[in-house]
DOLUM-108281 format. One record per residue: x, y, z of N, C-alpha, C, O in turn; chain; residue number from 1. Coordinates in Angstrom, 3 decimals. Layout:
N
NODE,n.u,n.v,n.w,ca.u,ca.v,ca.w,c.u,c.v,c.w,o.u,o.v,o.w,tivo,roba
NODE,X,Y,Z,X,Y,Z,X,Y,Z,X,Y,Z,A,NUM
...
// end
This chain:
237
NODE,n.u,n.v,n.w,ca.u,ca.v,ca.w,c.u,c.v,c.w,o.u,o.v,o.w,tivo,roba
NODE,133.416,23.731,-152.401,132.224,23.993,-151.587,132.497,25.103,-150.576,133.630,25.304,-150.140,A,1
NODE,131.440,25.813,-150.217,131.582,26.949,-149.313,131.380,26.508,-147.869,130.391,26.879,-147.237,A,2
NODE,132.327,25.706,-147.338,132.135,25.068,-146.042,131.885,26.050,-144.908,131.106,25.758,-144.001,A,3
NODE,132.541,27.225,-144.944,132.390,28.177,-143.856,130.954,28.578,-143.617,130.516,28.675,-142.471,A,4
NODE,130.210,28.814,-144.697,128.828,29.234,-144.554,127.948,28.174,-143.936,126.991,28.496,-143.233,A,5
NODE,128.260,26.897,-144.190,127.457,25.811,-143.648,127.512,25.814,-142.124,126.486,25.680,-141.458,A,6
NODE,128.709,25.966,-141.581,128.850,25.899,-140.133,128.466,27.215,-139.460,127.938,27.212,-138.348,A,7
NODE,128.723,28.322,-140.117,128.434,29.618,-139.500,126.946,29.825,-139.273,126.558,30.400,-138.256,A,8
NODE,126.096,29.371,-140.201,124.660,29.589,-140.024,124.148,28.835,-138.800,123.173,29.255,-138.177,A,9
NODE,124.795,27.728,-138.452,124.380,26.967,-137.267,124.643,27.722,-135.967,124.029,27.439,-134.938,A,10
NODE,125.560,28.685,-136.024,125.896,29.460,-134.825,124.939,30.626,-134.586,125.019,31.297,-133.557,A,11
NODE,124.042,30.865,-135.526,123.111,31.996,-135.391,122.296,31.860,-134.114,121.781,30.786,-133.801,A,12
NODE,122.186,32.966,-133.379,121.463,32.953,-132.109,120.098,33.625,-132.182,119.257,33.421,-131.307,A,13
NODE,119.877,34.422,-133.216,118.588,35.103,-133.323,118.280,35.370,-134.794,119.061,35.025,-135.681,A,14
NODE,117.139,35.985,-135.031,116.681,36.211,-136.402,117.662,37.053,-137.212,117.928,36.751,-138.375,A,15
NODE,118.201,38.110,-136.600,119.113,39.001,-137.321,120.383,38.281,-137.739,120.833,38.424,-138.876,A,16
NODE,120.968,37.504,-136.828,122.184,36.760,-137.168,121.899,35.723,-138.250,122.709,35.517,-139.153,A,17
NODE,120.742,35.074,-138.152,120.363,34.082,-139.156,120.233,34.741,-140.530,120.721,34.208,-141.526,A,18
NODE,119.582,35.884,-140.579,119.422,36.598,-141.844,120.780,36.986,-142.422,121.013,36.827,-143.620,A,19
NODE,121.669,37.487,-141.584,122.992,37.896,-142.048,123.746,36.727,-142.683,124.384,36.886,-143.724,A,20
NODE,123.669,35.563,-142.058,124.380,34.399,-142.585,123.764,33.911,-143.894,124.480,33.510,-144.811,A,21
NODE,122.428,33.948,-143.978,121.752,33.512,-145.204,122.111,34.437,-146.362,122.414,33.974,-147.462,A,22
NODE,122.077,35.746,-146.113,122.398,36.714,-147.159,123.873,36.590,-147.564,124.199,36.622,-148.751,A,23
NODE,124.751,36.450,-146.580,126.183,36.346,-146.877,126.473,35.103,-147.719,127.274,35.156,-148.652,A,24
NODE,125.827,33.997,-147.394,126.062,32.784,-148.156,125.592,32.931,-149.600,126.289,32.534,-150.534,A,25
NODE,124.399,33.506,-149.773,123.865,33.643,-151.140,124.775,34.530,-151.984,124.954,34.271,-153.175,A,26
NODE,125.345,35.560,-151.393,126.236,36.442,-152.148,127.536,35.726,-152.503,128.074,35.928,-153.592,A,27
NODE,128.046,34.893,-151.599,129.248,34.115,-151.925,128.951,33.119,-153.046,129.835,32.758,-153.823,A,28
NODE,127.710,32.686,-153.115,127.299,31.746,-154.160,127.098,32.445,-155.496,127.010,31.800,-156.541,A,29
NODE,127.024,33.801,-155.450,126.880,34.574,-156.679,125.477,35.067,-156.947,125.136,35.374,-158.090,A,30
NODE,124.650,35.147,-155.907,123.269,35.604,-156.071,123.015,36.809,-155.170,123.442,36.835,-154.016,A,31
NODE,122.325,37.789,-155.701,122.131,39.046,-154.987,120.977,39.005,-153.991,121.018,39.667,-152.954,A,32
NODE,119.952,38.226,-154.312,118.738,38.215,-153.494,118.471,36.810,-153.001,118.697,35.834,-153.718,A,33
NODE,117.987,36.710,-151.767,117.716,35.399,-151.178,116.488,35.479,-150.290,116.193,36.524,-149.709,A,34
NODE,115.787,34.383,-150.192,114.650,34.271,-149.278,114.693,32.896,-148.635,114.815,31.885,-149.327,A,35
NODE,114.592,32.857,-147.305,114.555,31.592,-146.560,113.276,31.592,-145.727,113.049,32.498,-144.925,A,36
NODE,112.457,30.584,-145.920,111.142,30.560,-145.279,110.891,29.230,-144.583,111.019,28.165,-145.186,A,37
NODE,110.534,29.308,-143.312,110.081,28.140,-142.557,108.559,28.148,-142.583,107.927,29.119,-142.169,A,38
NODE,107.977,27.056,-143.075,106.527,26.936,-143.157,106.076,25.888,-142.148,106.610,24.780,-142.114,A,39
NODE,105.083,26.244,-141.320,104.564,25.318,-140.319,103.087,25.105,-140.592,102.287,26.036,-140.496,A,40
NODE,102.729,23.873,-140.932,101.325,23.552,-141.170,100.593,23.428,-139.845,101.104,22.820,-138.905,A,41
NODE,99.391,24.006,-139.766,98.541,23.880,-138.589,97.254,23.183,-138.989,96.631,23.538,-139.990,A,42
NODE,96.860,22.200,-138.214,95.721,21.372,-138.585,94.436,22.178,-138.707,93.666,21.968,-139.643,A,43
NODE,94.193,23.091,-137.783,92.934,23.820,-137.757,93.080,25.294,-138.110,92.185,26.091,-137.829,A,44
NODE,94.188,25.658,-138.716,94.410,27.062,-139.074,95.299,27.122,-140.315,95.833,26.112,-140.773,A,45
NODE,95.438,28.336,-140.841,96.293,28.514,-142.007,97.747,28.217,-141.657,98.164,28.352,-140.507,A,46
NODE,98.497,27.816,-142.653,99.921,27.567,-142.448,100.622,28.859,-142.023,100.233,29.952,-142.433,A,47
NODE,101.651,28.719,-141.202,102.425,29.862,-140.706,103.707,29.982,-141.516,104.425,28.998,-141.695,A,48
NODE,103.998,31.187,-142.009,105.187,31.434,-142.811,106.110,32.388,-142.048,105.716,33.501,-141.698,A,49
NODE,107.327,31.944,-141.799,108.317,32.771,-141.104,109.502,32.934,-142.048,110.181,31.957,-142.365,A,50
NODE,109.755,34.163,-142.499,110.755,34.385,-143.545,111.815,35.392,-143.148,111.578,36.294,-142.345,A,51
NODE,112.994,35.214,-143.734,114.027,36.251,-143.728,114.466,36.404,-145.181,114.537,35.423,-145.921,A,52
NODE,114.756,37.629,-145.582,115.146,37.858,-146.976,115.802,39.228,-147.099,115.844,40.006,-146.145,A,53
NODE,116.307,39.500,-148.283,116.815,40.838,-148.589,116.160,41.340,-149.877,116.790,42.022,-150.686,A,54
NODE,114.892,40.991,-150.048,114.124,41.431,-151.205,114.037,42.958,-151.228,113.846,43.574,-150.180,A,55
NODE,114.174,43.578,-152.397,114.050,45.042,-152.484,112.752,45.520,-151.837,111.690,44.934,-152.046,A,56
NODE,112.851,46.586,-151.053,111.702,47.052,-150.285,110.505,47.368,-151.170,109.365,47.137,-150.770,A,57
NODE,110.748,47.893,-152.365,109.651,48.262,-153.256,108.861,47.041,-153.725,107.693,47.156,-154.098,A,58
NODE,109.504,45.870,-153.704,108.862,44.654,-154.193,108.366,43.773,-153.051,107.731,42.744,-153.283,A,59
NODE,108.657,44.180,-151.819,108.369,43.356,-150.644,106.890,43.038,-150.502,106.536,41.899,-150.195,A,60
NODE,106.034,43.998,-150.714,104.588,43.783,-150.544,104.075,42.726,-151.521,103.228,41.905,-151.171,A,61
NODE,104.595,42.755,-152.740,104.180,41.766,-153.742,104.630,40.369,-153.333,103.866,39.412,-153.459,A,62
NODE,105.852,40.242,-152.849,106.393,38.948,-152.441,105.588,38.364,-151.279,105.342,37.158,-151.237,A,63
NODE,105.181,39.212,-150.345,104.486,38.737,-149.146,103.009,38.459,-149.370,102.335,37.969,-148.464,A,64
NODE,102.492,38.759,-150.546,101.076,38.531,-150.835,100.831,37.038,-151.052,101.367,36.471,-152.004,A,65
NODE,100.031,36.376,-150.189,99.796,34.927,-150.325,99.203,34.552,-151.675,99.485,33.469,-152.189,A,66
NODE,98.394,35.415,-152.257,97.779,35.113,-153.546,98.840,34.964,-154.635,98.721,34.107,-155.510,A,67
NODE,99.870,35.796,-154.576,100.956,35.675,-155.555,101.705,34.358,-155.390,102.142,33.757,-156.371,A,68
NODE,101.852,33.912,-154.141,102.496,32.635,-153.896,101.727,31.474,-154.500,102.323,30.504,-154.970,A,69
NODE,100.413,31.570,-154.488,99.584,30.510,-155.063,99.639,30.509,-156.586,99.329,29.497,-157.214,A,70
NODE,100.032,31.635,-157.190,100.121,31.726,-158.648,101.528,31.477,-159.167,101.715,31.115,-160.329,A,71
NODE,102.510,31.669,-158.307,103.909,31.598,-158.723,104.298,30.153,-159.054,104.208,29.288,-158.182,A,72
NODE,104.730,29.868,-160.292,105.084,28.488,-160.659,106.271,27.935,-159.882,106.355,26.725,-159.671,A,73
NODE,107.193,28.799,-159.450,108.335,28.332,-158.670,107.871,27.865,-157.294,108.290,26.807,-156.825,A,74
NODE,107.007,28.646,-156.646,106.496,28.261,-155.334,105.629,27.013,-155.421,105.662,26.166,-154.529,A,75
NODE,104.863,26.901,-156.483,104.025,25.714,-156.650,104.874,24.466,-156.852,104.519,23.388,-156.374,A,76
NODE,105.983,24.604,-157.552,106.911,23.482,-157.712,107.454,23.055,-156.347,107.458,21.870,-156.016,A,77
NODE,107.911,24.030,-155.560,108.504,23.727,-154.264,107.476,23.167,-153.279,107.824,22.404,-152.378,A,78
NODE,106.237,23.542,-153.450,105.182,23.042,-152.564,104.998,21.543,-152.727,104.639,20.848,-151.777,A,79
NODE,105.245,21.049,-153.929,104.948,19.647,-154.236,106.188,18.758,-154.352,106.074,17.535,-154.278,A,80
NODE,107.370,19.356,-154.533,108.550,18.548,-154.800,109.741,18.997,-153.962,109.796,20.127,-153.477,A,81
NODE,110.689,18.080,-153.806,111.951,18.398,-153.117,113.089,18.616,-154.105,114.173,19.055,-153.721,A,82
NODE,112.844,18.310,-155.377,113.872,18.518,-156.399,114.013,20.018,-156.660,113.008,20.685,-156.908,A,83
NODE,115.223,20.564,-156.611,115.398,22.006,-156.860,114.898,22.392,-158.252,114.944,21.591,-159.186,A,84
NODE,114.427,23.618,-158.374,114.011,24.147,-159.669,114.949,25.283,-160.062,115.203,26.193,-159.274,A,85
NODE,115.451,25.219,-161.273,116.280,26.285,-161.836,115.383,27.046,-162.790,114.949,26.507,-163.808,A,86
NODE,115.105,28.294,-162.464,114.052,29.002,-163.178,114.554,30.261,-163.880,115.598,30.817,-163.539,A,87
NODE,113.785,30.683,-164.855,114.051,31.911,-165.591,112.760,32.395,-166.218,111.679,31.975,-165.806,A,88
NODE,112.849,33.245,-167.178,111.652,33.826,-167.792,110.737,32.745,-168.372,109.517,32.823,-168.228,A,89
NODE,111.326,31.732,-169.033,110.506,30.708,-169.670,109.690,29.904,-168.665,108.625,29.389,-169.006,A,90
NODE,110.173,29.789,-167.436,109.426,29.077,-166.399,108.066,29.735,-166.188,107.051,29.057,-166.031,A,91
NODE,108.062,31.062,-166.186,106.820,31.809,-165.968,105.981,31.872,-167.241,104.756,31.755,-167.191,A,92
NODE,106.637,32.057,-168.370,105.901,32.139,-169.635,105.140,30.845,-169.902,103.976,30.883,-170.300,A,93
NODE,105.787,29.702,-169.685,105.143,28.409,-169.925,103.957,28.174,-169.004,103.056,27.402,-169.334,A,94
NODE,103.951,28.832,-167.856,102.838,28.687,-166.909,101.791,29.776,-167.078,100.845,29.863,-166.296,A,95
NODE,101.962,30.610,-168.106,101.023,31.703,-168.318,101.194,32.834,-167.333,100.277,33.632,-167.141,A,96
NODE,102.361,32.916,-166.700,102.626,33.934,-165.688,103.740,34.883,-166.127,104.505,35.382,-165.301,A,97
NODE,103.822,35.129,-167.446,104.867,36.011,-167.951,104.818,37.398,-167.350,105.856,38.032,-167.158,A,98
NODE,103.603,37.881,-167.047,103.464,39.211,-166.443,104.066,39.250,-165.045,104.598,40.278,-164.626,A,99
NODE,103.985,38.118,-164.310,104.571,38.058,-162.976,106.099,38.163,-163.068,106.733,38.846,-162.264,A,100
NODE,106.680,37.477,-164.059,108.126,37.573,-164.237,108.538,38.995,-164.602,109.529,39.506,-164.080,A,101
NODE,107.792,39.631,-165.485,108.103,41.004,-165.892,108.123,41.936,-164.688,108.977,42.817,-164.591,A,102
NODE,107.181,41.739,-163.773,107.100,42.603,-162.591,108.332,42.418,-161.703,108.949,43.400,-161.292,A,103
NODE,108.689,41.182,-161.408,109.815,40.966,-160.502,111.159,41.222,-161.175,112.141,41.540,-160.505,A,104
NODE,111.202,41.083,-162.496,112.451,41.321,-163.223,112.918,42.767,-163.071,114.116,43.044,-163.130,A,105
NODE,111.974,43.688,-162.874,112.339,45.105,-162.697,113.190,45.303,-161.450,113.905,46.298,-161.332,A,106
NODE,113.111,44.345,-160.512,113.845,44.468,-159.251,115.036,43.514,-159.190,115.613,43.298,-158.124,A,107
NODE,115.399,42.944,-160.341,116.579,42.087,-160.397,116.319,40.612,-160.179,117.253,39.810,-160.213,A,108
NODE,115.054,40.231,-159.952,114.721,38.825,-159.742,114.343,38.206,-161.085,113.164,38.047,-161.402,A,109
NODE,115.361,37.864,-161.863,115.138,37.389,-163.231,115.439,35.906,-163.416,114.813,35.240,-164.241,A,110
NODE,116.386,35.395,-162.658,116.790,33.992,-162.755,117.160,33.501,-161.361,117.561,34.291,-160.506,A,111
NODE,117.027,32.194,-161.132,117.395,31.717,-159.810,117.262,30.224,-159.630,116.945,29.481,-160.559,A,112
NODE,117.514,29.810,-158.402,117.383,28.415,-157.986,116.562,28.404,-156.700,116.782,29.225,-155.809,A,113
NODE,115.626,27.482,-156.608,114.797,27.401,-155.408,114.584,25.929,-155.062,114.453,25.083,-155.947,A,114
NODE,114.553,25.637,-153.769,114.341,24.258,-153.331,113.575,24.249,-152.020,113.503,25.255,-151.314,A,115
NODE,113.007,23.097,-151.713,112.252,22.940,-150.479,112.654,21.652,-149.776,112.898,20.630,-150.416,A,116
NODE,112.720,21.715,-148.458,112.914,20.529,-147.630,111.591,20.279,-146.916,111.087,21.159,-146.219,A,117
NODE,111.033,19.101,-147.082,109.762,18.760,-146.441,110.059,17.842,-145.260,110.495,16.704,-145.432,A,118
NODE,109.817,18.353,-144.072,110.220,17.677,-142.849,109.026,17.086,-142.119,107.883,17.382,-142.465,A,119
NODE,109.277,16.246,-141.103,108.181,15.699,-140.311,107.429,16.798,-139.560,107.889,17.937,-139.470,A,120
NODE,106.259,16.430,-139.023,105.442,17.323,-138.196,104.972,18.542,-138.973,104.799,19.614,-138.392,A,121
NODE,104.760,18.396,-140.287,104.185,19.491,-141.065,105.063,20.713,-141.187,104.556,21.834,-141.239,A,122
NODE,106.369,20.522,-141.234,107.288,21.646,-141.392,107.964,21.571,-142.750,108.268,20.492,-143.259,A,123
NODE,108.191,22.744,-143.318,108.824,22.836,-144.628,109.811,24.002,-144.591,109.585,24.997,-143.903,A,124
NODE,110.889,23.866,-145.328,111.869,24.949,-145.401,112.155,25.235,-146.865,112.587,24.352,-147.606,A,125
NODE,111.911,26.477,-147.280,112.089,26.873,-148.676,113.231,27.874,-148.753,113.251,28.868,-148.027,A,126
NODE,114.175,27.603,-149.636,115.324,28.485,-149.816,115.456,28.811,-151.296,115.566,27.913,-152.131,A,127
NODE,115.445,30.100,-151.616,115.557,30.523,-153.000,116.560,31.648,-153.157,116.602,32.573,-152.346,A,128
NODE,117.377,31.564,-154.216,118.341,32.624,-154.516,118.051,33.146,-155.919,117.694,32.378,-156.814,A,129
NODE,118.206,34.461,-156.107,117.830,35.099,-157.365,118.917,36.089,-157.798,119.710,36.565,-156.985,A,130
NODE,118.927,36.383,-159.103,119.834,37.412,-159.610,119.364,37.860,-160.995,118.436,37.288,-161.567,A,131
NODE,120.025,38.896,-161.523,119.625,39.433,-162.820,120.399,38.820,-163.975,120.188,39.201,-165.127,A,132
NODE,121.300,37.867,-163.686,122.079,37.181,-164.720,121.603,35.745,-164.836,121.080,35.185,-163.873,A,133
NODE,121.779,35.145,-165.999,121.380,33.742,-166.155,122.151,32.831,-165.208,123.299,33.109,-164.862,A,134
NODE,121.519,31.756,-164.798,122.200,30.731,-164.007,123.119,29.957,-164.954,122.707,29.651,-166.073,A,135
NODE,124.349,29.629,-164.545,125.268,28.918,-165.448,124.628,27.653,-166.017,123.930,26.927,-165.308,A,136
NODE,124.870,27.397,-167.298,124.328,26.180,-167.897,125.395,25.115,-168.114,125.100,24.036,-168.629,A,137
NODE,126.641,25.412,-167.723,127.690,24.405,-167.790,127.405,23.366,-166.702,127.316,23.734,-165.531,A,138
NODE,127.258,22.083,-167.046,126.804,21.063,-166.098,127.593,21.006,-164.792,126.998,20.922,-163.717,A,139
NODE,128.920,21.049,-164.871,129.727,20.951,-163.665,129.489,22.107,-162.712,129.322,21.902,-161.510,A,140
NODE,129.474,23.316,-163.244,129.274,24.501,-162.400,127.871,24.528,-161.826,127.675,24.878,-160.662,A,141
NODE,126.890,24.157,-162.646,125.502,24.151,-162.178,125.312,23.108,-161.076,124.631,23.362,-160.083,A,142
NODE,125.912,21.944,-161.257,125.818,20.898,-160.233,126.412,21.378,-158.919,125.858,21.117,-157.851,A,143
NODE,127.545,22.082,-158.996,128.177,22.603,-157.779,127.278,23.608,-157.075,127.121,23.560,-155.855,A,144
NODE,126.686,24.519,-157.844,125.797,25.520,-157.256,124.629,24.865,-156.526,124.317,25.216,-155.388,A,145
NODE,123.993,23.918,-157.191,122.829,23.258,-156.597,123.228,22.459,-155.360,122.528,22.479,-154.348,A,146
NODE,124.358,21.756,-155.448,124.816,20.959,-154.305,125.133,21.843,-153.106,124.773,21.506,-151.977,A,147
NODE,125.801,22.969,-153.336,126.102,23.890,-152.240,124.828,24.442,-151.619,124.724,24.562,-150.398,A,148
NODE,123.865,24.776,-152.457,122.616,25.328,-151.953,121.846,24.281,-151.156,121.268,24.599,-150.117,A,149
NODE,121.831,23.042,-151.627,121.127,21.983,-150.914,121.755,21.725,-149.550,121.047,21.587,-148.552,A,150
NODE,123.080,21.662,-149.507,123.751,21.398,-148.238,123.565,22.559,-147.269,123.374,22.353,-146.071,A,151
NODE,123.623,23.785,-147.797,123.382,24.942,-146.931,121.955,24.908,-146.386,121.729,25.239,-145.222,A,152
NODE,120.988,24.509,-147.224,119.592,24.463,-146.785,119.408,23.514,-145.611,118.634,23.800,-144.698,A,153
NODE,120.109,22.391,-145.627,120.011,21.432,-144.523,120.463,22.082,-143.218,119.810,21.932,-142.185,A,154
NODE,121.578,22.801,-143.270,122.079,23.488,-142.078,121.158,24.650,-141.679,120.870,24.842,-140.498,A,155
NODE,120.704,25.413,-142.665,119.888,26.589,-142.379,118.544,26.208,-141.773,118.059,26.889,-140.869,A,156
NODE,117.936,25.126,-142.259,116.641,24.742,-141.698,116.784,24.325,-140.236,115.893,24.564,-139.421,A,157
NODE,117.916,23.698,-139.915,118.146,23.305,-138.522,118.209,24.542,-137.627,117.631,24.562,-136.541,A,158
NODE,118.914,25.571,-138.093,119.001,26.821,-137.332,117.648,27.518,-137.280,117.279,28.070,-136.243,A,159
NODE,116.902,27.501,-138.387,115.604,28.175,-138.440,114.622,27.557,-137.452,113.911,28.274,-136.747,A,160
NODE,114.581,26.231,-137.400,113.674,25.559,-136.462,114.044,25.924,-135.031,113.164,26.188,-134.212,A,161
NODE,115.335,25.941,-134.723,115.769,26.268,-133.364,115.430,27.705,-132.988,114.997,27.969,-131.867,A,162
NODE,115.627,28.633,-133.921,115.411,30.047,-133.623,113.936,30.427,-133.631,113.477,31.164,-132.758,A,163
NODE,113.195,29.925,-134.615,111.809,30.366,-134.790,110.789,29.526,-134.044,109.659,29.969,-133.838,A,164
NODE,111.168,28.310,-133.632,110.244,27.479,-132.844,110.989,26.922,-131.633,111.134,25.706,-131.506,A,165
NODE,111.457,27.789,-130.750,112.306,27.335,-129.645,111.654,26.334,-128.715,112.342,25.496,-128.132,A,166
NODE,110.338,26.403,-128.563,109.677,25.494,-127.626,109.724,24.054,-128.103,109.743,23.122,-127.300,A,167
NODE,109.744,23.881,-129.414,109.728,22.517,-129.941,111.059,22.114,-130.561,111.194,21.028,-131.125,A,168
NODE,112.042,23.008,-130.449,113.316,22.709,-131.106,114.192,21.772,-130.295,115.119,21.177,-130.845,A,169
NODE,113.924,21.619,-128.981,114.764,20.783,-128.133,113.943,19.762,-127.359,113.876,19.829,-126.131,A,170
NODE,113.322,18.827,-128.050,112.548,17.808,-127.368,113.460,16.865,-126.614,114.679,16.909,-126.780,A,171
NODE,112.880,16.011,-125.788,113.674,15.034,-125.073,114.439,14.187,-126.075,113.909,13.800,-127.116,A,172
NODE,115.685,13.908,-125.747,116.527,13.166,-126.677,115.968,11.765,-126.888,115.677,11.068,-125.916,A,173
NODE,115.815,11.344,-128.130,115.326,9.992,-128.396,116.370,8.959,-128.004,117.550,9.281,-127.869,A,174
NODE,115.939,7.737,-127.825,116.843,6.668,-127.415,117.401,5.974,-128.644,116.677,5.284,-129.363,A,175
NODE,118.697,6.163,-128.882,119.379,5.519,-130.004,120.263,4.400,-129.476,120.862,4.524,-128.408,A,176
NODE,120.342,3.321,-130.216,121.188,2.200,-129.810,122.656,2.573,-130.004,122.966,3.485,-130.771,A,177
NODE,123.561,1.877,-129.317,124.990,2.152,-129.504,125.423,2.054,-130.959,126.216,2.873,-131.424,A,178
NODE,124.906,1.048,-131.692,125.263,0.908,-133.097,124.764,2.088,-133.924,125.471,2.563,-134.813,A,179
NODE,123.555,2.565,-133.640,123.014,3.717,-134.365,123.863,4.956,-134.109,124.102,5.748,-135.020,A,180
NODE,124.318,5.124,-132.877,125.169,6.266,-132.556,126.529,6.148,-133.244,127.078,7.137,-133.729,A,181
NODE,127.063,4.931,-133.279,128.353,4.726,-133.947,128.264,5.060,-135.430,129.145,5.726,-135.975,A,182
NODE,127.203,4.599,-136.080,127.079,4.872,-137.511,126.904,6.364,-137.767,127.400,6.877,-138.770,A,183
NODE,126.201,7.075,-136.870,126.052,8.520,-137.022,127.394,9.220,-136.851,127.698,10.170,-137.572,A,184
NODE,128.200,8.753,-135.895,129.518,9.370,-135.682,130.387,9.234,-136.923,131.048,10.188,-137.334,A,185
NODE,130.383,8.046,-137.518,131.198,7.854,-138.714,130.601,8.581,-139.912,131.337,9.044,-140.784,A,186
NODE,129.289,8.685,-139.964,128.638,9.468,-141.032,129.046,10.930,-140.930,129.264,11.596,-141.942,A,187
NODE,129.146,11.425,-139.695,129.581,12.799,-139.466,130.984,13.023,-140.035,131.316,14.128,-140.463,A,188
NODE,131.798,11.975,-140.038,133.160,12.075,-140.572,133.193,11.973,-142.095,134.264,12.027,-142.701,A,189
NODE,132.027,11.828,-142.710,131.963,11.777,-144.163,132.035,10.384,-144.747,132.189,10.226,-145.958,A,190
NODE,131.925,9.358,-143.895,132.007,7.987,-144.374,130.699,7.562,-145.050,129.612,7.946,-144.617,A,191
NODE,130.821,6.772,-146.107,129.656,6.182,-146.753,129.214,4.961,-145.958,129.922,4.503,-145.062,A,192
NODE,128.023,4.433,-146.298,127.539,3.234,-145.615,128.504,2.069,-145.808,128.706,1.273,-144.892,A,193
NODE,129.104,1.966,-147.002,130.066,0.900,-147.269,131.295,1.051,-146.371,131.795,0.070,-145.820,A,194
NODE,131.777,2.288,-146.230,132.956,2.531,-145.392,132.645,2.308,-143.918,133.465,1.757,-143.185,A,195
NODE,131.465,2.734,-143.484,131.061,2.519,-142.092,130.982,1.024,-141.799,131.413,0.560,-140.744,A,196
NODE,130.424,0.283,-142.750,130.337,-1.163,-142.576,131.707,-1.804,-142.393,131.879,-2.684,-141.550,A,197
NODE,132.681,-1.359,-143.186,134.038,-1.897,-143.055,134.642,-1.560,-141.702,135.287,-2.405,-141.081,A,198
NODE,134.438,-0.335,-141.242,134.996,0.082,-139.955,134.387,-0.721,-138.806,135.099,-1.136,-137.891,A,199
NODE,133.081,-0.939,-138.852,132.384,-1.594,-137.739,132.272,-3.106,-137.912,131.781,-3.799,-137.021,A,200
NODE,132.723,-3.618,-139.052,132.659,-5.051,-139.266,131.257,-5.563,-139.527,130.914,-6.676,-139.130,A,201
NODE,130.436,-4.746,-140.202,129.072,-5.135,-140.547,128.876,-4.900,-142.042,129.726,-4.293,-142.693,A,202
NODE,127.779,-5.370,-142.577,127.541,-5.191,-143.998,127.122,-3.760,-144.301,126.660,-3.032,-143.422,A,203
NODE,127.291,-3.374,-145.550,126.854,-2.044,-145.983,125.364,-1.869,-145.730,124.924,-0.806,-145.291,A,204
NODE,124.586,-2.915,-146.009,123.131,-2.845,-145.817,122.773,-2.624,-144.354,121.871,-1.845,-144.042,A,205
NODE,123.480,-3.309,-143.455,123.213,-3.134,-142.016,123.598,-1.732,-141.555,122.890,-1.122,-140.753,A,206
NODE,124.721,-1.221,-142.062,125.138,0.140,-141.704,124.092,1.153,-142.159,123.740,2.066,-141.411,A,207
NODE,123.595,0.991,-143.386,122.562,1.904,-143.898,121.297,1.801,-143.069,120.619,2.802,-142.834,A,208
NODE,120.970,0.570,-142.618,119.768,0.382,-141.802,119.887,1.121,-140.475,118.928,1.742,-140.015,A,209
NODE,121.077,1.052,-139.857,121.286,1.764,-138.585,121.134,3.275,-138.779,120.511,3.949,-137.958,A,210
NODE,121.702,3.804,-139.862,121.579,5.239,-140.139,120.121,5.612,-140.383,119.649,6.631,-139.878,A,211
NODE,119.414,4.806,-141.142,117.998,5.089,-141.421,117.170,5.043,-140.150,116.284,5.876,-139.961,A,212
NODE,117.443,4.083,-139.276,116.701,3.993,-138.014,116.963,5.218,-137.144,116.041,5.773,-136.547,A,213
NODE,118.224,5.635,-137.076,118.573,6.820,-136.286,117.901,8.059,-136.857,117.397,8.900,-136.114,A,214
NODE,117.897,8.168,-138.188,117.261,9.312,-138.850,115.780,9.367,-138.515,115.242,10.437,-138.232,A,215
NODE,115.119,8.214,-138.547,113.682,8.151,-138.234,113.423,8.520,-136.775,112.510,9.294,-136.486,A,216
NODE,114.209,7.978,-135.861,114.017,8.265,-134.434,114.209,9.750,-134.123,113.551,10.300,-133.240,A,217
NODE,115.105,10.378,-134.849,115.378,11.798,-134.620,114.388,12.705,-135.331,114.451,13.926,-135.188,A,218
NODE,113.472,12.119,-136.099,112.464,12.923,-136.798,113.042,13.726,-137.935,112.585,14.835,-138.211,A,219
NODE,114.047,13.177,-138.601,114.713,13.876,-139.699,114.408,13.184,-141.028,113.907,12.060,-141.056,A,220
NODE,114.716,13.869,-142.119,114.409,13.318,-143.438,115.652,12.800,-144.167,115.522,12.132,-145.193,A,221
NODE,116.837,13.089,-143.666,118.044,12.531,-144.280,119.150,12.469,-143.232,119.023,13.007,-142.132,A,222
NODE,120.251,11.791,-143.609,121.316,11.548,-142.647,122.040,12.827,-142.238,122.564,12.915,-141.127,A,223
NODE,122.073,13.828,-143.135,122.732,15.094,-142.792,121.974,15.803,-141.665,122.584,16.298,-140.717,A,224
NODE,120.651,15.848,-141.772,119.843,16.447,-140.703,119.992,15.649,-139.412,120.051,16.224,-138.324,A,225
NODE,120.052,14.317,-139.536,120.161,13.470,-138.353,121.468,13.743,-137.604,121.475,13.822,-136.375,A,226
NODE,122.567,13.886,-138.338,123.856,14.178,-137.697,123.793,15.523,-136.978,124.251,15.642,-135.842,A,227
NODE,123.228,16.535,-137.636,123.143,17.864,-137.029,122.300,17.838,-135.756,122.661,18.450,-134.751,A,228
NODE,121.169,17.120,-135.807,120.296,17.080,-134.635,120.947,16.289,-133.499,120.830,16.657,-132.330,A,229
NODE,121.624,15.216,-133.847,122.299,14.422,-132.826,123.394,15.245,-132.146,123.597,15.140,-130.936,A,230
NODE,124.092,16.059,-132.926,125.108,16.941,-132.353,124.479,17.946,-131.400,124.978,18.171,-130.298,A,231
NODE,123.362,18.555,-131.844,122.718,19.569,-131.019,122.179,18.992,-129.714,122.198,19.655,-128.677,A,232
NODE,121.698,17.756,-129.776,121.140,17.114,-128.579,122.225,16.509,-127.691,121.935,16.004,-126.607,A,233
NODE,123.480,16.561,-128.154,124.567,16.008,-127.347,124.684,14.509,-127.412,125.348,13.903,-126.572,A,234
NODE,124.039,13.885,-128.412,124.095,12.435,-128.545,125.437,11.975,-129.111,125.923,10.894,-128.778,A,235
NODE,126.027,12.802,-129.967,127.362,12.541,-130.506,128.178,13.807,-130.390,127.624,14.898,-130.252,A,236
NODE,129.491,13.671,-130.447,130.373,14.825,-130.311,131.504,14.719,-131.309,132.365,15.597,-131.362,A,237
// end
């Protein structure tokens, strides 16, 4: 796993640093082009899209066109699901969008992986990497690529929310019980619920319940986000 990239993106202080880390990580992963987008739903207005990418300048206008996003089968998949999509020419052909693939293929966007994190308060984070070579089909290598991208996305979305929505990125710290904080600390160390239960002398089910409660209180969708937010708020160290 590319551990350095996970922690480095969290250190980003502004949009430029965030973009540099996102691009650097995608290249270490073996992909030439990347796009990271924070989407904020507004009840009485259109959704807000805040993106960083290294898309070729000649293709930038097409990528930024909202109408193309509504037609793109990869974006439509990410809009509705959290499961990553591994896409290529057939993804577009099967959706009747072969012409869209032909257009982007001229700029090297021929194959890729894209995923979305759907967070509380109407926020979404979409991360996609692209290249002109096929994505590996060997199961072990493909699993590693997807896992690295998913873990990086968790870290990157945390940085994106902090940088792009600073007013709401540091709310008052929620009140977590001592047990919830303990389980988060051990989760940060990489312990499973079963291992945490053994350390604290509680059942695996109770340990998982404490982690789930802490995750909910912190407004996160999984334990990895909860640990990162707890660290940022100074709840654990």
